[in-house]
C-alpha positions as CSV (number, residue, x, y, z in Angstrom):
1,X,-0.1,-0.1,-0.1
2,X,1.2,3.5,-0.6
3,X,0.9,6.5,1.7
4,X,-2.4,7.4,0.4
5,X,-4.0,4.3,2.0
6,X,-3.1,4.5,5.5
7,X,-4.8,2.0,7.9
8,X,-4.3,3.8,11.1
9,X,-6.5,6.4,12.8
10,X,-5.4,9.5,14.5
11,X,-4.1,8.1,17.7
12,X,-3.8,11.3,19.6
13,X,-7.2,12.6,19.2
14,X,-9.4,13.5,22.4
15,X,-12.9,12.4,21.2
16,X,-15.8,14.8,21.6
17,X,-18.3,13.8,24.4
18,X,-21.0,13.3,22.0
19,X,-19.2,10.5,20.3
20,X,-18.1,9.1,23.6
21,X,-21.6,8.9,25.0
22,X,-23.0,7.4,21.6
23,X,-20.4,4.7,21.7
24,X,-21.2,3.9,25.4
25,X,-24.9,3.7,24.8
26,X,-24.5,1.6,21.6
27,X,-22.5,-1.2,23.9
28,X,-25.0,-1.0,26.7
29,X,-28.0,-1.3,24.5
30,X,-26.5,-4.3,22.7
31,X,-26.0,-6.2,25.9
32,X,-29.5,-5.0,27.1
33,X,-31.1,-6.4,24.1
34,X,-29.1,-9.8,24.6
35,X,-30.1,-10.0,28.1
36,X,-33.9,-9.3,27.6
37,X,-34.1,-11.6,24.5
38,X,-32.0,-14.4,26.1
39,X,-29.9,-14.5,22.9
40,X,-26.3,-14.2,24.1
41,X,-25.1,-14.3,20.5
42,X,-26.5,-10.8,20.0
43,X,-23.3,-9.7,21.8
44,X,-20.7,-8.9,19.3
45,X,-17.4,-7.6,21.0
46,X,-16.2,-6.1,17.9
47,X,-19.0,-3.6,18.0
48,X,-16.8,-1.8,20.8
49,X,-13.8,-1.6,18.2
50,X,-16.1,-0.3,15.5
51,X,-17.7,2.4,17.7
52,X,-14.3,3.3,18.9
53,X,-12.8,3.4,15.4
54,X,-15.9,4.7,13.7
55,X,-17.2,7.2,16.3
56,X,-14.5,7.8,19.0
57,X,-11.3,8.2,16.9
58,X,-11.0,11.7,15.1
59,X,-10.9,9.8,11.9
60,X,-12.1,6.4,10.7
61,X,-8.9,4.0,11.0
62,X,-9.9,1.8,8.2
63,X,-9.7,2.5,4.5
64,X,-13.2,1.2,3.7
65,X,-16.5,2.9,2.7
66,X,-19.7,1.9,4.5
67,X,-21.4,-0.4,2.0
68,X,-18.3,-2.7,2.0
69,X,-18.3,-2.6,5.7
70,X,-21.8,-4.1,5.7
71,X,-21.1,-6.5,2.9
72,X,-17.9,-7.8,4.4
73,X,-19.3,-8.3,7.7
74,X,-22.1,-10.0,6.4
75,X,-20.0,-12.4,4.4
76,X,-17.6,-13.1,7.3
77,X,-20.2,-13.6,10.0
78,X,-22.1,-16.2,8.0
79,X,-18.9,-17.7,6.9
80,X,-17.9,-18.2,10.6
81,X,-21.1,-20.1,11.7
82,X,-21.0,-22.1,8.4
83,X,-17.6,-23.4,9.2
84,X,-18.8,-24.4,12.8
85,X,-21.7,-26.2,11.2
86,X,-20.2,-27.9,8.2
87,X,-16.4,-27.7,8.2
88,X,-14.8,-31.0,8.9
89,X,-11.7,-29.5,10.4
90,X,-10.1,-29.3,13.8
91,X,-10.5,-26.0,15.7
92,X,-7.1,-24.7,14.8
93,X,-7.6,-25.5,11.3
94,X,-10.8,-23.8,11.1
95,X,-9.5,-20.6,12.5
96,X,-6.5,-20.8,10.1
97,X,-8.9,-21.3,7.1
98,X,-11.2,-18.5,8.5
99,X,-8.1,-16.1,8.7
100,X,-6.9,-16.9,5.3
101,X,-10.4,-16.3,3.7
102,X,-11.1,-13.1,5.5
103,X,-7.6,-11.9,4.5
104,X,-8.2,-12.8,0.8
105,X,-11.4,-10.8,1.0
106,X,-9.5,-7.9,2.1
107,X,-7.3,-7.9,-0.7
108,X,-10.0,-8.6,-3.2
109,X,-11.9,-5.7,-2.1
110,X,-8.8,-3.6,-1.6
111,X,-9.5,-2.2,1.7
112,X,-8.3,-2.6,5.3
113,X,-11.3,-3.3,7.3
114,X,-9.6,-5.7,9.7
115,X,-12.6,-6.3,12.1
116,X,-13.8,-8.8,9.6
117,X,-11.1,-11.1,11.0
118,X,-12.8,-11.1,14.3
119,X,-16.3,-11.4,12.7
120,X,-15.2,-14.6,11.0
121,X,-13.1,-16.2,13.8
122,X,-15.2,-15.5,16.9
123,X,-17.9,-18.0,16.2
124,X,-15.4,-20.6,15.5
125,X,-13.5,-20.2,18.8
126,X,-16.7,-20.0,20.7
127,X,-18.5,-22.7,18.5
128,X,-21.6,-20.5,17.8
129,X,-23.9,-21.8,15.2
130,X,-27.2,-19.8,15.7
131,X,-28.0,-17.4,12.5
132,X,-28.8,-14.8,15.3
133,X,-25.1,-14.1,15.5
134,X,-24.7,-12.9,11.8
135,X,-28.2,-11.1,11.7
136,X,-27.3,-9.3,14.9
137,X,-23.9,-8.3,13.5
138,X,-25.4,-6.9,10.3
139,X,-28.0,-4.9,12.0
140,X,-25.5,-3.4,14.4
141,X,-22.9,-2.6,11.7
142,X,-25.9,-0.9,10.0
143,X,-26.5,1.2,13.0
144,X,-22.6,2.0,13.4
145,X,-22.3,3.2,9.9
146,X,-25.5,5.2,10.0
147,X,-24.5,7.0,13.3
148,X,-20.9,7.5,11.9
149,X,-22.5,9.4,8.9
150,X,-24.6,11.6,11.1
151,X,-21.5,12.4,13.4
152,X,-19.7,13.5,10.3
153,X,-22.4,15.6,8.9
154,X,-22.4,17.4,12.2
155,X,-18.7,17.8,12.2
156,X,-18.4,15.9,15.3
157,X,-15.8,13.8,13.5
158,X,-13.7,14.1,10.3
159,X,-15.1,12.3,7.3
160,X,-12.8,9.9,5.4
161,X,-13.6,9.6,1.7
162,X,-12.9,6.1,0.3
163,X,-10.2,5.6,-2.2
164,X,-9.4,1.9,-2.8
165,X,-5.8,1.2,-1.9
166,X,-3.4,0.5,-4.6
167,X,-2.0,-2.9,-3.2
168,X,1.5,-4.2,-3.7
169,X,0.1,-7.7,-4.0
170,X,3.3,-9.4,-3.6
171,X,4.0,-7.6,-0.3
172,X,0.3,-8.0,0.9
173,X,0.5,-11.8,0.2
174,X,3.7,-12.0,2.1
175,X,2.6,-10.1,5.0
176,X,-0.7,-12.1,5.3
177,X,1.1,-15.4,5.0
178,X,3.7,-14.4,7.8
179,X,0.5,-13.5,9.9
180,X,-0.9,-16.8,9.2
181,X,2.2,-18.6,10.1
182,X,2.4,-16.7,13.3
183,X,-1.4,-17.5,14.2
184,X,-0.7,-21.3,13.4
185,X,2.2,-21.3,15.8
186,X,0.5,-19.4,18.6
187,X,-2.7,-21.2,18.1
188,X,-1.2,-24.6,18.3
189,X,0.0,-23.7,21.7
190,X,-3.1,-22.0,22.7
191,X,-5.5,-24.7,21.8
192,X,-3.2,-27.4,22.8
193,X,-2.9,-26.0,26.4
194,X,-6.5,-24.9,26.5
195,X,-5.6,-21.2,26.8
196,X,-7.7,-20.5,23.7
197,X,-7.8,-16.8,24.3
198,X,-4.2,-16.4,23.7
199,X,-5.6,-16.0,20.0
200,X,-8.8,-14.1,21.1
201,X,-10.2,-12.7,17.8
202,X,-9.5,-9.0,18.7
203,X,-5.9,-9.9,19.3
204,X,-5.6,-11.3,15.9
205,X,-7.1,-7.9,14.6
206,X,-4.5,-6.0,16.6
207,X,-1.6,-8.2,15.3
208,X,-2.6,-7.5,11.7
209,X,-2.9,-3.8,12.5
210,X,0.6,-3.7,14.0
211,X,2.0,-5.5,11.3
212,X,1.1,-2.9,8.7
213,X,4.0,-0.5,8.3
214,X,1.7,2.5,7.3
215,X,-0.3,2.3,10.5
216,X,0.8,4.6,13.2
217,X,0.2,2.0,15.8
218,X,3.4,0.4,15.6
219,X,5.2,3.7,16.7
220,X,3.1,3.8,19.8
221,X,3.2,-0.1,20.6
222,X,4.0,0.6,24.4
223,X,0.5,2.4,24.7
224,X,-1.3,-0.1,22.7
225,X,0.1,-2.8,24.8
226,X,-0.8,-1.1,28.1
227,X,-4.4,-0.5,26.7
228,X,-4.9,-4.0,25.6
229,X,-3.7,-5.4,28.8
230,X,-5.7,-2.9,31.0
231,X,-8.9,-3.7,28.9
232,X,-8.3,-7.3,29.4
233,X,-8.2,-6.8,33.2
234,X,-11.2,-4.4,33.1
235,X,-13.3,-7.0,31.2
236,X,-12.4,-10.2,32.6
237,X,-11.8,-9.5,36.4
238,X,-14.3,-6.4,36.1
239,X,-17.1,-8.7,35.1
240,X,-16.2,-11.3,37.8
241,X,-16.4,-8.5,40.2
242,X,-19.5,-6.6,39.1
243,X,-21.4,-9.8,38.4
244,X,-20.1,-12.6,40.4
245,X,-19.2,-10.7,43.6
246,X,-21.5,-7.7,43.6
247,X,-24.3,-9.5,41.8
248,X,-25.0,-6.9,39.2
249,X,-26.7,-7.8,36.1
250,X,-25.0,-7.9,32.6
251,X,-26.4,-4.4,31.8
252,X,-24.8,-2.3,34.5
253,X,-21.7,-4.1,34.5
254,X,-21.4,-3.6,30.6
255,X,-22.1,0.1,31.3
256,X,-19.4,0.3,33.9
257,X,-16.8,-1.7,31.9
258,X,-17.5,0.5,28.8
259,X,-17.1,3.5,30.6
260,X,-13.8,2.6,31.9
261,X,-12.5,1.4,28.6
262,X,-13.5,5.0,27.1
263,X,-11.7,6.5,30.0
264,X,-8.7,4.5,29.3
265,X,-8.7,5.5,25.7
266,X,-8.8,9.1,26.6
267,X,-6.1,8.7,29.4
268,X,-3.6,6.9,27.1
269,X,-4.6,9.1,24.1
270,X,-4.7,5.8,22.0
271,X,-8.1,4.7,20.5
272,X,-6.9,1.3,19.4
273,X,-10.2,-0.3,18.4
274,X,-9.3,-4.1,19.2
275,X,-8.8,-3.2,22.9
276,X,-12.5,-2.5,23.2
277,X,-13.5,-5.8,21.9
278,X,-11.1,-7.5,24.4
279,X,-12.9,-5.9,27.1
280,X,-16.5,-7.1,26.0
281,X,-15.4,-10.6,25.1
282,X,-15.8,-11.8,28.8
283,X,-19.6,-11.3,28.4
284,X,-19.6,-14.2,26.2
285,X,-17.5,-16.5,28.6
286,X,-18.4,-18.8,31.5
287,X,-17.7,-17.5,34.8
288,X,-15.0,-20.1,35.4
289,X,-13.0,-18.7,32.4
290,X,-12.9,-15.1,33.8
291,X,-9.9,-15.7,36.4
292,X,-7.3,-16.7,33.7
293,X,-8.9,-14.5,30.7
294,X,-6.4,-11.5,31.3
295,X,-3.5,-13.8,31.6
296,X,-4.2,-15.6,28.4
297,X,-4.8,-12.2,26.5
298,X,-1.6,-10.6,28.0
299,X,0.6,-13.8,27.1
300,X,-0.9,-14.0,23.7
301,X,-0.8,-10.6,22.8
302,X,3.0,-10.4,23.8
303,X,3.8,-13.1,21.4
304,X,1.5,-11.8,18.5
305,X,2.6,-8.2,19.0
306,X,6.3,-9.1,18.9
307,X,5.9,-11.1,15.7
308,X,3.6,-8.4,14.2
309,X,6.3,-5.7,14.9
310,X,8.9,-7.9,13.3
311,X,6.8,-8.1,10.1
312,X,6.2,-4.5,10.3
313,X,10.0,-3.8,10.0
314,X,10.2,-5.9,7.0
315,X,7.5,-3.8,5.5
316,X,9.4,-0.7,6.6
317,X,12.5,-1.8,4.9
318,X,10.6,-2.4,1.7
319,X,9.2,1.1,1.7
320,X,12.6,2.6,2.3
321,X,14.0,0.6,-0.6
322,X,11.2,1.6,-2.7
323,X,11.7,5.2,-1.8
324,X,15.6,5.0,-2.5
325,X,14.8,3.3,-5.9
326,X,12.5,6.1,-7.0
327,X,15.0,8.8,-6.0
């Protein structure tokens, strides 16, 4: 990709209160609908990432227009449950195939809408088969896209015109193959030990983002790492404290946790979307999984981030060589 197709958002923006409140309300509403209907599959953790990237960040961090967001999310969410229902593969193989297919879609559509990786892999990791999952994903993405358009019209956030990226297909193929190899290695350890959340879908999205040499995230990796770790603790141990110890229902627990996530985004001045999804993922987990959830996330992200930064350096060298050859 060239410099006209940067994938990263503005990482130092302090978001307006209107966007912050809207993002908080969206997550609370999603959890409330899931609780009242009894359909847990309605909770899509990546919505936290979408509202942070689409509403809270000063500018959308993904190179993608709104129709493509909806189409890609629909394809990948249906693909995820289809693999759970019909694919005769092991859990790790399904995760790797899903990653490969979603990566291929990103290249085919020439966009950088990385949350589709999570949309495809999440139902596989949690073994979700219900059609409620893709339907709810599509409806919520429609809401996110609509509100984003409204915020841009009111000049609460900056619009980002979509210009399809001019891919260096050779590099993109190399980058995603390296990411796939990293996921295979870490995934084998994670699933083999039962620490599946070392490859939690938002971490996979974060790895892909950090591996992009044109994303600003890799230059602020200490803040990104701190935000992901703090959101894992906030989501995992926070839900255990609020629901397991204090006896709150999911709705006030989600309200408190999302408020804390947004506070961390402002304090660290780093709206890294996957971190929000990491904080919400515990609402889909059994209580017994909460104690080790933050530990698994931190261990997994440490390895995934290290590999991603190494891949990023390869990309930076490629860009430097390209610049030298042009001069």
